MARBA-3410 file (N, C-alpha, C, O; in Angstrom, 1 decimal):
112
149.6,184.5,59.7,148.4,185.0,60.1,147.5,185.4,58.9,148.0,186.0,57.9 ~ 146.3,185.0,58.9,145.4,185.3,57.8,145.1,186.7,57.6,145.1,187.5,58.6 ~ 144.8,187.2,56.4,144.5,188.6,56.2,143.2,189.0,57.0,143.1,190.1,57.5 ~ 142.3,188.1,57.1,141.1,188.4,57.9,141.4,188.6,59.4,140.8,189.5,60.0 ~ 142.2,187.8,60.0,142.6,187.9,61.4,143.3,189.2,61.5,143.1,190.0,62.5
144.2,189.6,60.6,145.0,190.8,60.7,144.0,192.0,60.7,144.2,193.0,61.4 ~ 143.0,192.0,59.8,142.0,193.1,59.7,141.3,193.2,61.0,140.9,194.3,61.5 ~ 141.0,192.1,61.7,140.3,192.1,63.0,141.2,192.8,64.0,140.7,193.6,64.8 ~ 142.5,192.6,63.9,143.4,193.3,64.9,143.4,194.8,64.6,143.5,195.5,65.6 ~ 143.4,195.2,63.4,143.3,196.6,63.1,142.0,197.2,63.7,142.0,198.3,64.3
140.9,196.5,63.5,139.6,196.9,64.0,139.7,197.0,65.5,139.2,198.0,66.1 ~ 140.3,196.0,66.2,140.4,196.0,67.6,141.2,197.2,68.1,140.9,197.8,69.1 ~ 142.3,197.5,67.4,143.1,198.6,67.7,142.4,199.9,67.6,142.5,200.8,68.5 ~ 141.6,200.1,66.6,140.7,201.3,66.4,139.7,201.4,67.6,139.4,202.5,68.0 ~ 139.2,200.2,68.0,138.2,200.2,69.1,138.9,200.7,70.5,138.2,201.1,71.4
140.2,200.6,70.6,140.9,201.0,71.8,141.1,202.5,71.9,141.4,203.0,73.0 ~ 140.8,203.2,70.9,140.9,204.7,70.9,139.8,205.3,71.7,138.6,204.9,71.5 ~ 140.1,206.2,72.6,139.0,206.7,73.5,137.9,207.4,72.7,138.2,208.0,71.7 ~ 136.7,207.2,73.1,135.5,207.8,72.4,135.6,209.3,72.1,135.2,209.7,71.0 ~ 136.2,210.1,73.0,136.3,211.5,72.8,137.2,211.8,71.6,137.0,212.8,70.9
138.1,210.9,71.3,139.0,211.1,70.2,138.3,210.6,68.9,138.4,211.2,67.8 ~ 137.7,209.4,69.0,137.0,208.9,67.8,135.9,209.8,67.3,135.7,209.9,66.1 ~ 135.3,210.5,68.2,134.3,211.5,67.8,134.9,212.6,67.0,134.2,213.3,66.2 ~ 136.1,212.9,67.2,136.8,214.0,66.5,137.4,213.6,65.1,137.7,214.4,64.3 ~ 137.4,212.3,64.9,137.9,211.7,63.6,136.8,211.8,62.6,135.7,211.3,62.7
137.1,212.5,61.5,136.1,212.7,60.4,136.8,212.6,59.0,137.9,213.1,58.9 ~ 136.1,212.0,58.1,136.6,211.9,56.7,137.9,211.2,56.6,138.9,211.6,55.9 ~ 138.0,210.0,57.3,139.2,209.2,57.3,138.8,207.7,57.0,137.9,207.2,57.6 ~ 139.6,207.1,56.1,139.3,205.7,55.8,140.6,204.9,56.2,141.7,205.4,56.0 ~ 140.4,203.8,56.9,141.5,203.0,57.3,141.5,201.7,56.4,140.5,201.0,56.3
142.7,201.5,55.8,142.8,200.4,54.9,143.9,199.5,55.3,144.8,199.9,56.1 ~ 143.9,198.2,54.9,145.0,197.3,55.1,145.4,196.8,53.7,144.6,196.4,52.9 ~ 146.7,196.9,53.5,147.3,196.5,52.3,148.5,195.6,52.6,149.0,195.7,53.8 ~ 149.0,194.9,51.7,150.2,194.0,52.0,151.5,194.8,52.2,152.1,194.6,53.3 ~ 151.8,195.7,51.3,153.0,196.5,51.4,152.9,197.8,50.7,152.0,198.0,49.8
153.7,198.7,51.1,153.9,200.0,50.4,154.9,199.7,49.3,156.0,199.3,49.5 ~ 154.5,200.0,48.0,155.4,199.8,46.9,156.7,200.6,46.9,157.7,200.0,46.5 ~ 156.6,201.8,47.4,157.8,202.6,47.4,158.7,202.3,48.6,160.0,202.5,48.5 ~ 158.1,202.0,49.8,158.9,201.7,51.0,158.4,200.3,51.5,157.5,200.4,52.4 ~ 158.9,199.2,51.1,158.3,197.9,51.4,158.4,197.6,52.9,157.6,196.8,53.4
159.2,198.3,53.7,159.3,198.0,55.1,158.5,198.9,56.0,158.4,198.8,57.2 ~ 157.7,199.9,55.3,156.9,200.8,56.0,155.7,200.1,56.6,155.1,199.2,56.0 ~ 155.4,200.3,57.9,154.4,199.7,58.7,153.0,200.3,58.5,152.0,199.6,58.5 ~ 153.0,201.6,58.4,151.7,202.3,58.2,152.0,203.7,57.6,153.1,204.2,57.6 ~ 150.9,204.3,57.1,151.0,205.6,56.4,149.7,206.3,56.5,148.7,205.8,56.2
149.9,207.6,57.0,148.7,208.5,57.0,148.9,209.4,55.7,150.0,210.0,55.5 ~ 147.9,209.5,54.9,147.9,210.4,53.8,146.7,211.3,53.8,145.6,210.8,53.7 ~ 147.0,212.6,53.9,145.8,213.5,54.0,146.3,214.8,54.5,147.5,215.2,54.6 ~ 145.3,215.6,55.0,145.5,216.9,55.6,145.2,216.7,57.1,144.1,216.5,57.5 ~ 146.2,216.9,57.9,146.0,216.8,59.4,144.9,217.7,59.9,144.7,218.8,59.3
144.2,217.3,60.9,143.1,218.1,61.5,143.6,219.5,61.8,142.8,220.5,61.7 ~ 144.8,219.6,62.3,145.4,220.9,62.7,145.7,221.9,61.5,145.9,223.0,61.7 ~ 145.7,221.3,60.3,146.0,222.1,59.1,144.8,222.3,58.2,144.9,223.0,57.1 ~ 143.6,221.8,58.6,142.5,222.0,57.7,141.9,223.4,57.8,141.9,224.0,58.9 ~ 141.4,223.9,56.7,140.8,225.2,56.6,139.6,225.1,55.8,139.1,224.0,55.5
139.0,226.2,55.4,137.8,226.2,54.6,137.9,225.5,53.3,136.9,225.1,52.7 ~ 139.1,225.4,52.7,139.3,224.8,51.4,139.2,223.3,51.6,139.2,222.6,50.5 ~ 139.2,222.7,52.8,139.2,221.3,53.0,137.8,220.7,52.6,137.7,219.5,52.3 ~ 136.8,221.5,52.8,135.4,221.1,52.5,135.3,220.4,51.2,135.7,220.9,50.2 ~ 134.6,219.2,51.2,134.5,218.5,49.9,135.6,217.7,49.5,135.6,217.1,48.4
136.7,217.6,50.3,137.9,216.8,50.0,137.6,215.3,50.1,136.7,214.9,50.8 ~ 138.3,214.6,49.3,138.2,213.1,49.4,138.7,212.7,50.8,139.5,213.5,51.4 ~ 138.3,211.6,51.3,138.7,211.2,52.6,140.3,211.0,52.7,140.9,210.6,51.8 ~ 140.8,211.3,53.9,142.2,211.0,54.2,142.3,209.5,54.3,141.2,208.8,54.5 ~ 143.5,208.9,54.2,143.6,207.5,54.4,144.7,207.2,55.4,145.7,207.8,55.5
144.4,206.1,56.1,145.4,205.5,57.0,145.6,204.1,56.5,144.6,203.3,56.4 ~ 146.8,203.7,56.0,147.0,202.4,55.5,148.0,201.7,56.5,149.0,202.2,56.8 ~ 147.6,200.4,56.8,148.4,199.6,57.7,148.9,198.5,56.8,148.1,197.8,56.1 ~ 150.2,198.2,56.8,150.8,197.3,55.9,151.1,195.9,56.6,152.0,195.8,57.4 ~ 150.2,195.0,56.2,150.2,193.7,56.9,151.5,192.9,56.8,152.1,192.5,57.8
152.0,192.7,55.6,153.3,191.9,55.4,154.5,192.6,56.1,155.3,191.9,56.6 ~ 154.5,193.9,56.1,155.7,194.6,56.7,155.6,194.3,58.2,156.7,194.1,58.9 ~ 154.4,194.4,58.8,154.3,194.1,60.2,154.6,192.7,60.5,155.3,192.4,61.5 ~ 154.1,191.8,59.7,154.4,190.3,60.0,155.8,190.0,59.9,156.3,189.1,60.5 ~ 156.6,190.8,59.0,158.0,190.5,58.8,158.8,190.8,60.1,159.8,190.1,60.3
158.3,191.8,60.9,159.1,192.1,62.1,158.7,191.5,63.4,159.2,191.6,64.4 ~ 157.6,190.7,63.3,157.0,190.0,64.5,157.2,188.5,64.4,157.1,187.9,63.3 ~ 157.5,187.9,65.5,157.7,186.4,65.5,156.5,185.7,66.2,156.4,184.5,66.1 ~ 155.7,186.4,67.0,154.6,185.8,67.7,153.3,186.6,67.4,153.3,187.7,67.0 ~ 152.2,186.0,67.6,150.9,186.6,67.5,150.8,187.8,68.5,150.2,188.9,68.1
151.3,187.7,69.7,151.3,188.8,70.6,152.0,190.0,70.1,151.6,191.1,70.3 ~ 153.2,189.7,69.5,153.9,190.8,68.9,153.2,191.5,67.8,153.2,192.7,67.7 ~ 152.5,190.7,67.0,151.6,191.3,65.9,150.5,192.2,66.5,150.3,193.3,66.1 ~ 149.9,191.7,67.5,148.8,192.5,68.2,149.4,193.8,68.7,148.7,194.8,68.5 ~ 150.5,193.8,69.4,151.1,195.0,69.9,151.5,195.9,68.8,151.3,197.1,68.9
152.2,195.4,67.8,152.7,196.3,66.7,151.5,196.9,65.9,151.6,198.0,65.5 ~ 150.4,196.1,65.7,149.3,196.7,65.0,148.7,197.9,65.8,148.4,198.9,65.3 ~ 148.6,197.7,67.1,148.0,198.7,68.0,148.9,200.0,67.9,148.4,201.1,67.8 ~ 150.2,199.8,68.0,151.2,200.9,68.0,151.1,201.6,66.6,151.1,202.8,66.6 ~ 151.0,200.8,65.6,151.0,201.5,64.2,149.7,202.2,64.0,149.7,203.3,63.5
148.6,201.6,64.4,147.3,202.3,64.2,147.3,203.6,65.0,146.9,204.7,64.5 ~ 147.7,203.6,66.3,147.8,204.8,67.1,148.7,205.8,66.5,148.4,207.0,66.5 ~ 149.9,205.4,66.1,150.8,206.3,65.4,150.2,207.0,64.3,150.4,208.2,64.2 ~ 149.5,206.3,63.4,148.9,206.9,62.2,147.8,207.8,62.6,147.6,208.9,62.0 ~ 147.0,207.4,63.5,145.9,208.3,64.0,146.4,209.6,64.6,145.9,210.7,64.4
147.6,209.5,65.3,148.2,210.7,65.8,148.6,211.7,64.7,148.5,212.9,64.9 ~ 149.1,211.1,63.6,149.4,212.0,62.5,148.2,212.8,62.0,148.2,213.9,61.6 ~ 147.0,212.1,62.0,145.8,212.7,61.6,145.5,213.9,62.5,145.0,215.0,62.1 ~ 145.8,213.8,63.8,145.6,214.9,64.8,146.8,215.9,64.7,146.8,216.9,65.5 ~ 147.7,215.7,63.8,148.8,216.7,63.7,150.0,216.5,64.5,150.9,217.4,64.6
150.2,215.3,65.1,151.3,215.0,65.9,152.4,214.4,65.0,152.2,213.5,64.3 ~ 153.6,215.0,65.0,154.7,214.6,64.1,155.5,213.4,64.7,155.3,213.1,65.9 ~ 156.4,212.9,63.9,157.2,211.7,64.3,158.0,212.0,65.5,158.2,211.1,66.4 ~ 158.7,213.1,65.6,159.5,213.4,66.7,158.8,213.4,68.0,159.2,212.8,69.0 ~ 157.6,214.0,68.0,156.8,214.0,69.3,156.3,212.6,69.6,156.3,212.2,70.8
155.9,211.8,68.6,155.5,210.5,68.8,156.6,209.6,69.4,156.4,208.8,70.3 ~ 157.8,209.8,69.0,159.0,209.1,69.6,159.2,209.5,71.0,159.5,208.7,71.9 ~ 159.0,210.8,71.3,159.2,211.3,72.7,158.1,210.6,73.6,158.4,210.3,74.8 ~ 156.9,210.4,73.0,155.8,209.8,73.8,155.9,208.3,73.9,155.1,207.6,74.5 ~ 156.8,207.7,73.1,157.0,206.2,73.1,156.1,205.5,72.1,155.9,204.3,72.2
155.6,206.2,71.1,154.7,205.7,70.1,155.4,205.8,68.7,154.8,205.8,67.7 ~ 156.8,205.8,68.7,157.5,206.0,67.5,157.7,204.8,66.6,158.4,204.9,65.6
END
């Protein structure tokens, strides 16, 4: 799958987030990279301060980042449909971290 098509899938996944949630997302950049250098099998990563943990010291901070790792996702998928599904799951998983939802709760909800 081309990098351009993969980025379209990430954009499509972001478009699936309900408007009331996207309105609450602020100061976040979504990136696509090939792999995480430290954990090559990592599918996605939220880096920042969760919305639930922000205080007055957060003002003026650089944007939080959500990185989706293209090659890691392609490694575990055998069809385009699997890639579409995994990209959506990964994007939602990382957005949930932005809202302060931890991995244990995400697994309970089926988004682990």
